[in-house]
C-alpha positions as CSV (number, residue, x, y, z in Angstrom):
1,M,22.3,4.6,-4.4
2,Q,19.3,6.9,-4.6
3,P,16.0,5.2,-5.5
4,S,14.5,8.2,-7.4
5,F,17.2,8.4,-10.2
6,I,20.2,6.6,-11.4
7,S,22.3,8.2,-14.1
8,N,23.9,6.3,-17.0
9,D,27.1,6.1,-14.8
10,G,25.2,3.9,-12.5
11,V,24.4,1.2,-15.1
12,G,27.4,-0.9,-14.1
13,Q,26.6,-0.7,-10.4
14,V,23.0,-1.9,-11.0
15,L,24.1,-4.7,-13.2
16,E,26.7,-5.7,-10.6
17,Q,23.8,-5.9,-8.1
18,S,21.9,-8.1,-10.6
19,M,24.9,-10.4,-11.0
20,A,25.4,-10.7,-7.2
21,A,21.8,-11.8,-6.8
22,K,22.4,-15.3,-8.0
23,P,19.4,-17.3,-9.2
24,H,18.3,-20.1,-6.9
25,S,15.8,-22.8,-6.9
26,D,14.0,-24.1,-3.8
27,N,11.3,-26.2,-5.5
28,G,13.5,-29.3,-5.8
29,T,13.1,-29.5,-9.6
30,S,16.0,-29.6,-11.9
31,I,16.1,-28.0,-15.3
32,N,17.6,-31.3,-16.6
33,S,14.3,-33.0,-15.8
34,L,12.3,-30.8,-18.2
35,P,10.2,-32.6,-20.8
36,E,11.8,-33.0,-24.2
37,P,11.8,-31.3,-26.5
38,F,11.8,-27.9,-24.8
39,S,11.8,-24.9,-27.1
40,L,11.9,-21.3,-25.8
41,S,11.2,-17.8,-27.1
42,I,12.5,-14.9,-25.1
43,F,11.5,-11.4,-25.9
44,F,12.1,-7.9,-24.6
45,P,9.9,-4.9,-25.3
46,V,12.4,-2.1,-25.8
47,Y,11.8,1.7,-25.7
48,N,15.0,3.8,-25.6
49,D,16.7,1.2,-23.4
50,W,20.0,1.6,-25.1
51,G,21.9,1.7,-21.8
52,T,20.8,-1.8,-20.7
53,I,19.6,-3.9,-23.6
54,G,23.1,-5.1,-24.7
55,S,23.7,-6.6,-21.2
56,M,20.2,-8.0,-21.1
57,V,20.7,-9.8,-24.4
58,S,24.0,-11.2,-23.4
59,L,22.6,-12.6,-20.2
60,A,19.6,-13.9,-22.1
61,V,21.8,-15.9,-24.5
62,M,23.8,-17.3,-21.6
63,T,20.7,-18.3,-19.7
64,A,18.8,-19.8,-22.7
65,E,21.8,-22.0,-23.5
66,R,21.7,-23.4,-20.0
67,I,18.0,-24.4,-20.6
68,T,17.8,-25.6,-24.2
69,P,19.6,-25.4,-27.6
70,D,16.3,-24.6,-29.2
71,Y,15.7,-21.0,-28.4
72,E,15.2,-17.6,-30.0
73,I,15.5,-14.0,-28.6
74,I,13.2,-11.3,-30.0
75,L,13.7,-7.6,-29.4
76,V,10.6,-5.5,-30.0
77,N,11.7,-1.9,-30.7
78,D,8.6,0.2,-29.9
79,G,9.6,3.4,-31.8
80,S,12.8,4.1,-30.0
81,Q,15.2,6.9,-31.0
82,S,17.8,6.1,-33.6
83,H,20.7,5.2,-31.3
84,T,18.6,2.4,-29.6
85,R,17.6,1.1,-33.0
86,E,21.3,1.0,-34.1
87,I,22.2,-1.0,-31.0
88,L,19.4,-3.4,-31.6
89,D,20.5,-3.9,-35.2
90,F,24.1,-4.5,-34.0
91,L,22.9,-7.1,-31.5
92,E,21.0,-8.9,-34.3
93,K,24.1,-9.1,-36.4
94,Q,26.3,-10.3,-33.4
95,Y,23.9,-13.1,-32.2
96,P,22.6,-15.6,-34.7
97,K,19.5,-16.4,-32.6
98,V,18.5,-12.7,-32.0
99,R,16.1,-11.0,-34.3
100,V,14.5,-7.5,-34.1
101,V,11.0,-6.4,-34.7
102,H,10.8,-2.7,-35.4
103,H,7.8,-0.4,-34.8
104,E,8.2,2.8,-36.8
105,K,6.0,4.5,-34.3
106,N,5.4,3.9,-30.6
107,R,2.4,1.6,-30.1
108,G,2.5,1.6,-26.3
109,Y,3.5,-1.2,-24.0
110,G,0.6,-3.3,-24.9
111,G,1.4,-3.0,-28.6
112,A,4.9,-4.1,-28.0
113,L,3.8,-7.2,-26.0
114,K,1.3,-8.1,-28.7
115,S,4.1,-8.0,-31.3
116,G,6.4,-10.1,-29.1
117,F,3.8,-12.8,-28.6
118,K,2.9,-12.8,-32.3
119,A,6.6,-13.1,-33.3
120,A,7.4,-15.9,-30.9
121,K,7.6,-19.3,-32.6
122,K,8.7,-21.7,-29.8
123,D,6.5,-23.7,-27.5
124,F,7.3,-21.6,-24.4
125,I,7.5,-17.8,-24.2
126,F,9.3,-15.8,-21.6
127,Y,9.3,-12.0,-21.5
128,T,10.5,-9.2,-19.3
129,D,11.4,-5.6,-19.8
130,G,14.6,-4.3,-21.4
131,D,15.4,-1.8,-18.7
132,A,17.3,-4.3,-16.4
133,Q,14.9,-3.9,-13.4
134,Y,14.8,-7.7,-13.5
135,D,17.6,-10.2,-13.8
136,V,16.9,-12.4,-16.8
137,R,19.0,-15.2,-15.3
138,E,16.2,-15.8,-12.8
139,L,14.3,-17.4,-15.6
140,L,16.2,-20.5,-14.4
141,N,14.0,-20.4,-11.3
142,L,10.8,-20.2,-13.4
143,V,11.5,-23.0,-15.8
144,P,11.2,-26.0,-13.4
145,A,7.8,-24.7,-12.3
146,I,6.2,-25.0,-15.7
147,K,5.9,-28.8,-15.2
148,N,2.9,-30.7,-13.8
149,G,0.3,-29.0,-15.9
150,V,1.2,-25.4,-15.1
151,D,0.5,-23.0,-18.0
152,V,1.8,-19.7,-16.6
153,V,4.7,-19.1,-14.2
154,N,4.3,-15.6,-12.8
155,G,7.1,-13.8,-11.0
156,Y,6.4,-11.7,-8.0
157,K,8.7,-9.0,-6.6
158,I,10.5,-9.9,-3.4
159,K,11.1,-6.2,-2.7
160,R,10.3,-3.4,-5.1
161,H,13.1,-0.9,-5.7
162,D,11.4,2.2,-7.0
163,P,10.8,5.8,-5.8
164,W,8.4,5.9,-2.8
165,Y,5.5,7.3,-4.8
166,R,5.7,4.5,-7.4
167,I,5.6,1.9,-4.6
168,W,2.6,3.6,-3.0
169,I,0.7,3.9,-6.3
170,G,1.7,0.4,-7.2
171,K,0.2,-1.0,-4.0
172,L,-3.0,0.9,-4.6
173,Y,-3.1,-0.4,-8.2
174,H,-2.6,-4.0,-7.2
175,T,-5.3,-3.8,-4.5
176,V,-7.8,-2.3,-6.9
177,T,-7.1,-4.8,-9.7
178,K,-7.3,-7.8,-7.4
179,L,-10.6,-6.7,-6.0
180,A,-12.1,-5.6,-9.3
181,F,-11.0,-8.5,-11.5
182,G,-10.9,-11.3,-8.9
183,F,-7.2,-12.2,-9.2
184,T,-5.5,-14.7,-6.9
185,I,-1.9,-14.1,-8.0
186,R,-0.1,-11.7,-5.8
187,D,1.7,-9.5,-8.4
188,V,-0.3,-8.9,-11.6
189,D,2.2,-6.1,-12.6
190,C,5.4,-8.2,-12.4
191,D,6.4,-8.6,-16.1
192,F,8.6,-11.6,-15.5
193,R,6.6,-14.4,-17.0
194,L,7.0,-17.8,-18.6
195,M,4.0,-19.1,-20.5
196,R,3.0,-21.8,-22.9
197,R,2.6,-20.4,-26.4
198,E,-0.6,-22.4,-27.1
199,L,-2.4,-20.2,-24.6
200,F,-2.5,-17.5,-27.2
201,D,-4.6,-19.7,-29.4
202,R,-7.3,-19.4,-26.7
203,I,-7.2,-15.7,-26.0
204,R,-6.8,-12.5,-28.0
205,L,-5.1,-9.4,-26.5
206,E,-6.5,-6.0,-27.5
207,R,-5.1,-3.3,-25.2
208,N,-2.2,-1.1,-26.3
209,S,-1.5,0.5,-22.9
210,G,0.0,-1.0,-19.7
211,V,-3.4,-2.4,-18.6
212,I,-2.7,-5.2,-21.1
213,C,-1.2,-7.1,-18.1
214,V,-4.5,-7.0,-16.3
215,E,-6.3,-8.0,-19.5
216,M,-4.0,-10.9,-20.2
217,I,-4.2,-12.3,-16.6
218,K,-8.0,-12.0,-16.5
219,K,-8.4,-13.7,-19.9
220,L,-6.0,-16.4,-19.1
221,H,-7.7,-17.0,-15.8
222,D,-11.1,-17.2,-17.5
223,A,-9.7,-19.6,-20.1
224,G,-8.8,-22.0,-17.3
225,A,-5.0,-21.4,-17.3
226,R,-3.1,-22.8,-14.3
227,F,-0.7,-20.5,-12.6
228,A,2.4,-20.9,-10.4
229,E,4.3,-18.1,-8.7
230,V,8.0,-17.7,-8.1
231,P,9.7,-14.8,-6.2
232,V,12.1,-12.7,-8.2
233,N,14.5,-9.8,-7.5
234,H,13.6,-6.2,-8.6
235,F,16.3,-3.6,-9.1
236,F,16.5,0.2,-9.4
237,R,16.2,1.6,-12.9
238,A,19.7,1.6,-14.4
239,S,19.3,4.2,-17.2
240,G,16.7,6.5,-18.6
241,K,13.6,7.5,-16.7
242,S,10.0,6.4,-16.3
243,Q,7.6,7.5,-19.0
244,F,4.6,6.6,-16.9
245,F,4.4,8.9,-14.0
246,N,2.8,12.1,-15.2
247,F,-0.8,13.0,-14.4
248,R,-2.0,12.6,-18.0
249,R,-0.7,9.0,-18.3
250,V,-1.9,8.0,-14.8
251,F,-5.4,9.4,-15.6
252,R,-5.4,7.6,-19.0
253,V,-4.5,4.3,-17.4
254,G,-7.2,4.8,-14.8
255,V,-9.8,5.4,-17.5
256,D,-8.5,2.4,-19.5
257,L,-8.7,0.2,-16.5
258,V,-12.4,1.2,-15.8
259,K,-13.3,0.4,-19.4
260,L,-11.5,-2.9,-19.2
261,W,-13.4,-3.8,-16.0
262,W,-16.7,-2.8,-17.6
263,R,-16.1,-5.0,-20.6
264,L,-14.5,-8.1,-19.1
265,V,-16.2,-8.2,-15.7
266,F,-19.5,-6.4,-15.8
267,L,-20.5,-7.2,-19.4
268,K,-18.3,-10.3,-19.7
269,R,-17.5,-9.3,-23.3
270,Y,-14.3,-10.3,-25.2
271,N,-13.5,-8.9,-28.6
272,G,-16.8,-7.2,-28.9
273,R,-19.0,-10.2,-28.3
274,A,-20.4,-11.7,-25.1
275,D,-18.5,-14.8,-23.9
276,S,-16.2,-14.8,-27.0
277,G,-12.5,-14.3,-27.4
278,V,-11.7,-16.7,-24.7
279,L,-12.0,-20.0,-26.5
280,A,-12.9,-23.3,-24.9
281,A,-10.0,-24.9,-23.0
282,P,-9.5,-28.3,-21.5
283,P,-11.0,-28.7,-18.0
284,A,-8.5,-27.4,-15.5
285,S,-8.5,-26.1,-12.0
286,Q,-7.8,-22.4,-11.8
287,S,-5.2,-22.7,-9.1
288,T,-2.2,-20.7,-8.1
289,A,0.7,-22.7,-6.8
290,K,3.4,-21.1,-4.7
291,L,6.7,-22.4,-5.7
292,H,7.1,1.0,-21.7
293,H,6.4,3.4,-22.4
294,E,6.4,2.6,-18.8
295,H,3.6,0.4,-17.7
296,E,4.4,-0.9,-14.2
297,V,2.5,1.0,-11.7
């Protein structure tokens, strides 16, 4: 399999890879020991992911039912072409707990995430992308780690499966953001996260581009959120192609990142006012425990 491109004929092969990488748990905590009640919102930002979203939803339903009967699945259609929209509407009709949020125009990855967080109604929120580069079943490894006062369980890629230039630029991006924003987590750009919904009563997300991930982690960190990290598998793109890697978009993200640093780090401003936007949180140690429309750099 070539890392630079996989045609639609390769969808089944990549999904077979995902199915072969069985979720595991090495933290000694059982899903059955979760606090009751446990309600879960799962959402996927979707942008022309017609080749993968059906399988992602099926796996999400299977996984959610192993965790809790109180769940919902939200598909955020960020201005996709008509055939993707038709598939999403079909999935909504087939699965009673699936609902679709349509954007008539593309709002960017950040805009899709903001819509997903806003639409989520359950106590815990999990999201990942709709392009099948992550195996949604590995949510089973994140859930046990949400106990013991942890607010955010952040996945990190065991090994990244992307073209070499994306891997190289991604490493540079991670190094720069860690140094500039003072992160302690190892993979700010891994969009495989489980979070408490109440966190979004304490922060407000503003960015519409892919730097929303940096904005979110920085604001959560400053609000006193407690993090845990869990390794997850990463797979080659199964269908479509990246919308991120052209010079115009890379330059735009670079500019947006500098503006974000200036505002959140240098000026310490949130939502236009100094020291606002991150609301007061209960005292907590800011610790990290080990346990599209393309945005990922």
